Structures are given as C-alpha cells and as structure tokens.
N, C-alpha and C positions, 0 to 999 in steps of 0.2 A: 270264557273262563280259562285261566291258565292251567295247563296240564301239570299233574304231580307225578313224580317218579320215586320209587323206593329201591335203594340199592341192596346188595346181598347182606350188608351189615345192618339193615333196618333203618338206614338214614333216609329221610324224605327230602326230595328236591322239587322245586317249582320251576318249570320252564319259563324263562323270561321272553317277552315278545321282542322281536327285532325293532330297532328304533324307528324304522320307517313305517311300522304298523301302529305306532302310537298316535292317537287321534290329535293330541295337542300339537304334535309336530306338524301335522298338515294344516292346522289352524294358523300356526306361525308362518308356515310357508306361503299360505294364501295371502296373509296380511302383507308379508314382504313383497310378494308379486304385485299386489294392488298398489302399494306405495311406489314401487319401481316404475310401474306403468304411468302413475300420476306424475311422478317427477319427470319422466321422459317426455310425456305429452306437454307438460308445462314448459319445459325447456324448448321444445320444438315450437310451441306457440309464440314464445317470446322472440325466438329467432326469426320466425316467418312474419310476424306482425310489426317488427321494428322498422321504422322508416329508414331508407337508405340515406347516407350522408350526402349533402349537397354543398356546393361552393357557389356563393353568389358574387358576381362581379360588382364592385362598387366604384363610383366615381367621386372623387373629392376635389374641391377647389382649394388651392393653397394660396395663402397670402403671406407676405413678408410681415412678421410680427416680432415685437419684443414685449417686455413686461408692461409697457405703458401705452403703446399705440399700435394701430394697424395701418399698414400702407397698402393701397391698391393702385393699380395702373390702369388708366383709361386709354383706349386705343381708338383711332379713327381709321377705318378700313374703307378705301376707295377702290375703284375698279382695278387699278394697276399698282397701287401702293398701300402701305400701312404706316401710320404715324402715331407717335406717343404724344398725347395732349398734356401740356402744362397747365393751360388755362384757356377759357373761352368765354365769349360774350355774344349773345344773340340780340339782334335789333329787328324791329318791325317797322320799316319805313312806310309801308303801304303806299308805294309809288304807283301812280296810274298815268297812262299816256294813251291817247287815241288820236294823235295828231296826224298820223300817216295812214291813208287808205282805210280809215275807220277800224284799224286793227287795235284791239284792246290789249295793252301790255300792262301787266301788274307785277311789281316786285314787292313781295310781302314779307321777305325774310332775308337778312344778311347775317351770316355767321362768321365771326372773327375768331381765329384759333391760334394761340401761341403753342408751338410744338417744340419738342426737344430737337436740337439741331441734328439734321440728318443729311447725308449725301443723297442727292436726287438727280436722276438721269432724265433729261427732257427729250430724249430721242436724238439729241445731237451731242450733248456734253454733260458731264457730271459736276455738280457744285453743291455746297452746303445750303440748306434752306432752314428758315426759322418760323415761318408763319403760313397760314392758309386762310383765304377768304372765299366763302361759298355764298353765291347769290342765287336766290330761288325765283324763277320766272313762271308766270302764267300768261299764255298768249292765246287769244281768240280772234282770228281774222274774219272779215266779211267777204273775202274773195280768196282764191288760191294765191299763196305767197311763198317766197323763200325768205327764211329768217335765220340769222347766223350768230347768236350771242356766244356760242361755244368757240367761235373763231374771232372773238373780240379782244379788247384790251381793257386793263384796269390801271388807273393811276392813283397812288396814295403815298403820302409822305415822301415825295420825290422819286418813287419807284414806278416804272411802267412795266407791267407784266402781261404777257399774252395768256389767254385762257388755256387751260390744260384740257384739251378736248378728250384725251384718253381717260381722264379721271372724272370728267363731267358726265352728266346724264345724257342719254341719247334721246333728245326730245325736239331738237330744232331741225333746220333744213326745210324740206317741202312741208307746208302745213295747209291743209285743205280748208276751203270755206266752211265756216260753222263748226269746225273742230276746235277743241281746247287742248293745248299741250302744256305740260308743266315739267319742270326739272331744275336741277342745280347746275350752275356754271362754276367751275373750280379755278381759282387763281392761287398759285404757289409762290410765296414771297421769299426772296433771299434773306431779307432782314425784317425782324419784328422784335424789338427789345421789350415791348410791353403790350399786352393785348388792348389796353385802354389808350394806347397812343394813336390808334386809327380813329380819327374824328370824322372823316368824310372819304368818299370814294367817287372817282369819275369813271364812267363806263362808256365805251364806244363799240358799236357793232353795226353790221350792214344788213339790209333787207331789200327785197325787190319783188316785182311781179311781172309776168309776161303780158305784153300788149302789142297789138299791131299798129297802134297809134304812135307814130314817130314824134309827134308833137307833145306827147304826154311826158312832161318833165317830172311827174310825180311817181314814175314807175320804179325808182330806186330811192333808197333812204339810208343815210348814215345817222344812226342814233348817237347822240352825245349828251349824256346826262350826268349831273353831279348830285349826290345825295349826302346830306349831313346825317351822321349816325349818333342818335341819342334816344334814350327811352324816357 
C-alpha cells in the first residue's frame, strides 16, 4: 500500500512507487526479453542452417547454328593425324583367300572417305591430300608366318599409293599359328574428287614363312588382288 503524508498545512500527499517497482513494467520487460531471445535464436538458426553457395562446372557442346539449320563437323582421328570428313561410303566386299599356306585372309570392310583438302606429311615430304581408303583385314594362319599388308600398295583411278603404316593398325608382321589378327590398313590419296568415283581397288602386299627346305617355292607370297566396290 502507498504511504500517505500530511504536511504542516494539513495537505495529504501519497508517495508514488518508483517506476521500476511497478509490476506491469517487469511484465513488459520479460515479454521484450523473450521476443529478443526468440528473434536472435531464429536469426542464428537461419544463418547456421543455410547451405553454402556452390559453383558447378558445366561442359557444353557448341555447334555452328543459324535460324534455319545446324552444322556439325565430323572428324576422323588416326594414330598420327586428324582429318575433316566431307563424305564417306562403306563397302562390305567379304573377300576371302586361303590360296597360300592355308592362311585364311578375309577383307570384310573397305571405307572410302572424301576429306577436306589438307597438307599431309608422309615422313619425307608435305603435299595436299583429298581422300582416305581404309581396308580391314582378318588373318588366321595355320603356321607361323610374316604378313605385311601395312607395307603394301593400293592402286585406284590411276593412283598408286603406299600404305601409311604410321596411321594403320599394328596387327601384321609376325603372326603365330592359330592366332587371329585384325586391323585396318590406311591409304591416303592425293586426289579424290568424289567419294563415289572409287569403283575398284587393287591391293598388293608380301608374306612369307621360315623354312629349312630350299626347294620350297611356296615360302614367300606376293598377294595381288582386285576388288570391285559395290553394295
């Protein structure tokens, strides 16, 4: 209860409580503190639970485009070189030969490729080239042999071309009895005006086997074959 005072003139005064002793002041203070703690805790949770920013690397493929069409470039990558393909045709001649030493020779694919003209270094000199012919071999001997199509030659449309051993597959040379070796032999042509102009190819390469029989005239062989290309 508030204290009362009477002065010398008979006036009555009531002593007012200090503001900090008023109950409703403390209620307000408690409410303010509770809200402050809640706000601080909420802000702290948001900060600690937010995922860190990450940057992902992306890879995109770019094509030359305009409003009407899309242009893509097709490349042929060989062991030593890369070429841009204009047009190509694949043939399946399915050529088979077992005329020498019972060695099974199969040519099951010939790939004729017109490329964008490119300067080509053959190990000796540089000159422009326009075409590539790839011949796929499968060889199975019945005895140990030496077989060298990657050192052979190709003749077509008046051109004689040595095999490009550096860009050909490494499958020939010594081949053991019962083994099967497969691979492509690559020929790079100076001239090819049209991929469909190659109608046939002539291939020549050597093979041999070791023997102690000096009368064995069959120990060496020069293959000489001509294949017409049509599907």
